[in-house]
ROFI-297410 format. One record per residue (C-alpha): x, y, z. Coordinates in steps of 0.02 Angstrom, whole numbers, padded with zeros to 5 digits, always signed. Last residue first. Layout:
XYZ
...
//
This chain:
+06865+05239+09036
+06989+05373+08982
+06963+05348+08795
+06775+05357+08814
+06779+05514+08919
+06902+05599+08803
+06799+05562+08648
+06639+05621+08731
+06723+05783+08785
+06799+05814+08613
+06633+05783+08526
+06541+05896+08648
+06669+06034+08624
+06662+06022+08434
+06472+06024+08435
+06468+06170+08554
+06591+06266+08445
+06482+06239+08293
+06333+06308+08390
+06439+06456+08448
+06489+06494+08268
+06309+06477+08208
+06243+06598+08340
+06372+06727+08288
+06323+06695+08106
+06139+06721+08148
+06181+06887+08231
+06279+06934+08074
+06130+06892+07965
+06020+06995+08081
+06134+07145+08055
+06116+07122+07867
+05930+07147+07891
+05771+07048+07926
+05600+07127+07903
+05497+06971+07940
+05476+07013+08125
+05444+06880+08255
+05310+06746+08257
+05418+06600+08200
+05407+06494+08045
+05300+06558+07902
+05208+06428+07803
+05259+06394+07624
+05174+06467+07471
+05300+06420+07337
+05292+06529+07182
+05365+06448+07027
+05449+06547+06888
+05626+06510+06949
+05602+06474+07133
+05492+06609+07212
+05451+06633+07396
+05305+06625+07518
+05350+06595+07702
+05522+06542+07764
+05576+06644+07916
+05495+06758+08047
+05623+06827+08166
+05651+06837+08354
+05830+06778+08335
+05815+06617+08437
+05641+06580+08372
+05689+06600+08189
+05847+06497+08213
+05748+06356+08295
+05622+06362+08152
+05762+06351+08023
+05853+06212+08117
+05696+06104+08128
+05611+06153+07965
+05749+06079+07859
+05705+05901+07912
+05535+05844+07849
+05552+05967+07704
+05399+06067+07650
+05407+06156+07818
+05249+06152+07925
+05318+06015+08039
+05456+06131+08100
+05330+06259+08166
+05277+06210+08343
+05423+06106+08407
+05551+06216+08321
+05465+06374+08385
+05461+06307+08563
+05645+06259+08562
+05710+06420+08485
+05590+06520+08594
+05670+06442+08748
+05844+06485+08684
+05800+06668+08662
+05964+06762+08646
+06083+06781+08793
+06229+06717+08687
+06243+06557+08790
+06056+06529+08780
+06057+06553+08591
+06199+06427+08576
+06096+06300+08673
+05946+06328+08560
+06053+06318+08403
+06138+06157+08462
+05968+06079+08500
+05898+06129+08330
+06051+06048+08249
+06012+05888+08345
+05838+05880+08270
+05904+05902+08093
+06047+05783+08128
+05934+05637+08174
+05823+05652+08018
+05957+05687+07889
+05986+05504+07846
+05801+05473+07816
+05763+05627+07711
+05917+05589+07606
+05853+05413+07575
+05684+05480+07517
+05764+05604+07397
+05889+05478+07328
+05754+05346+07301
+05639+05469+07211
+05775+05540+07098
+05733+05435+06944
+05545+05457+06965
+05529+05645+06988
+05696+05677+06903
+05655+05725+06724
+05487+05808+06760
+05563+05906+06903
+05526+05850+07080
+05700+05864+07156
+05812+05721+07210
+05927+05722+07058
+06067+05845+07098
+06035+05897+07278
+05978+05723+07327
+06131+05643+07248
+06243+05765+07341
+06160+05718+07506
+06181+05533+07470
+06366+05553+07426
+06396+05662+07579
+06314+05532+07692
+06414+05390+07617
+06577+05486+07638
+06534+05530+07819
+06496+05350+07861
+06643+05277+07766
+06761+05395+07861
+06698+05344+08033
+06539+05244+08057
+06439+05318+08201
+06537+05476+08239
+06564+05507+08053
+06377+05488+08024
+06333+05616+08158
+06470+05737+08105
+06416+05734+07922
+06239+05772+07983
+06292+05916+08096
+06398+06016+07974
+06335+06020+07795
+06155+05961+07809
+06111+06032+07981
+06212+06192+07971
+06156+06195+07790
+05975+06221+07842
+06016+06357+07967
+06137+06453+07857
+06021+06439+07707
+05877+06508+07811
+05986+06652+07870
+06041+06695+07693
+05862+06684+07627
+05800+06793+07769
+05928+06928+07728
+05889+06925+07542
+05703+06934+07578
+05727+07079+07698
+05830+07172+07569
+05701+07140+07432
+05696+06975+07341
+05614+06937+07173
+05776+06973+07079
+05862+06838+07181
+05751+06699+07110
+05762+06556+07234
+05898+06423+07224
+06003+06481+07370
+06191+06495+07404
+06270+06586+07256
+06115+06693+07224
+06137+06762+07400
+06296+06854+07350
+06225+06937+07194
+06063+06983+07282
+06156+07062+07428
+06265+07165+07314
+06115+07226+07213
+06020+07268+07373
+06156+07379+07442
+06334+07374+07379
+06442+07379+07534
+06326+07332+07677
+06214+07217+07575
+06364+07129+07498
+06448+07111+07667
+06291+07031+07739
+06283+06913+07590
+06469+06874+07601
+06443+06819+07782
+06334+06679+07715
+06470+06611+07600
+06602+06640+07734
+06512+06541+07869
+06467+06399+07752
+06648+06382+07698
+06709+06368+07877
+06588+06239+07943
+06574+06135+07783
+06625+05956+07825
+06673+05830+07690
+06855+05885+07673
+06876+05860+07860
+06849+05672+07838
+07011+05655+07739
+07114+05748+07868
+07025+05650+08005
+07079+05487+07925
+07259+05548+07926
+07252+05609+08106
+07164+05451+08165
+07298+05342+08084
+07433+05443+08172
+07342+05425+08339
+07309+05239+08316
+07488+05192+08271
+07497+05141+08088
+07477+04977+07991
+07304+04915+08041
+07225+05085+08076
+07279+05147+07905
+07222+04990+07814
+07051+04988+07895
+07019+05171+07853
+07082+05156+07674
+06977+05000+07640
+06823+05082+07715
+06851+05240+07613
+06867+05138+07453
+06708+05036+07485
+06593+05172+07555
+06585+05310+07426
+06581+05200+07271
+06455+05087+07357
+06344+05235+07402
+06342+05298+07222
+06308+05123+07156
+06161+05098+07275
+06092+05270+07228
+06105+05228+07044
+06013+05064+07071
+05873+05155+07161
+05864+05279+07018
+05861+05137+06893
+05709+05065+06981
+05621+05234+06977
+05665+05258+06794
+05598+05086+06755
+05433+05125+06840
+05420+05291+06749
+05448+05206+06582
+05611+05228+06488
+05629+05313+06318
+05683+05480+06391
+05844+05414+06467
+05877+05406+06653
+06009+05269+06670
+06149+05336+06559
+06132+05524+06582
+06088+05514+06766
+06228+05389+06799
+06354+05507+06718
+06289+05657+06817
+06296+05558+06980
+06476+05507+06945
+06527+05687+06908
+06440+05745+07066
+06535+05620+07172
+06699+05686+07103
+06638+05864+07133
+06597+05819+07313
+06776+05758+07332
+06841+05933+07288
+06958+05990+07149
+07119+05887+07132
+07260+06013+07110
+07170+06180+07119
+07065+06119+07265
+07222+06061+07355
+07303+06230+07326
+07145+06316+07394
+07148+06220+07558
+06976+06157+07614
+06937+06241+07779
+07090+06284+07884
+07043+06311+08065
+06863+06252+08068
+06907+06108+07952
+07051+06050+08061
+06953+06062+08223
+06804+05969+08152
+06916+05834+08080
+07011+05811+08243
+06849+05790+08341
+06777+05675+08208
+06929+05562+08206
+06927+05553+08396
+06741+05515+08392
+06767+05375+08265
+06909+05301+08366
+06803+05294+08523
+06652+05227+08426
+06752+05077+08364
+06851+05057+08204
//
């Protein structure tokens, strides 16, 4: 497939996922592709990351595991994509490939998971907000006040806009269904084994570093979409850009700071900062020079910004696809 076909597939996939998400009957029947990837990662972790191995061996096995995970994601999807475009008219093939690709994008589900935090705060106060935010972040919800819950939801929205929406789109645009499948496999591996626990520090090293690499372009692009969306909504697009340029480098992640800092600047908030994961306090830098006392209303403002940013990505993809097909 060429870039024109990839962009058409991406445009159709983004539209389909925004409209329908991942259908509940399909989930009931076959679960979700990310769960299949997760099952493979768990099996590899248990078989290749045993306690008797040296750190060097664990690191080598982790690289092997990543290679296997990527191969399992790429080979079948590449075969399916080639076969469909070989035997079917291009538009029908694009529709079918787009249907598969749409399952690996999270526009709709991310919106509703974050919106649930605002709803929880509005309906059940701090307890409701804590219960909802615990489903989307790893930090200790009992350590969060209302402002902390609200900031956590907004930070998760910004970071996952990059990881769950923009990055899959970038790799789909470049390489079609195999590209988005490989990205999602790598990102799932990072979330499962890429952290710095005693068990996974060596085994997950390759997955963590690879995830940093493949998220690099999308993290910067996500900040651009947020800044443009802020301008459209008469928020502070200039502050989104300047805050991202100034503060993104202070984040512990080389990528997450870009959309989070842009979101902080656009909304006039202060995000990140010290927080608690389990029993561990993480003293991160603040991003943005606005107010730290975020509320449910700020979550809803962030969601409005997110929807426009998603819309901009869909529109840009459709425009690029049309221009390429017409030339």
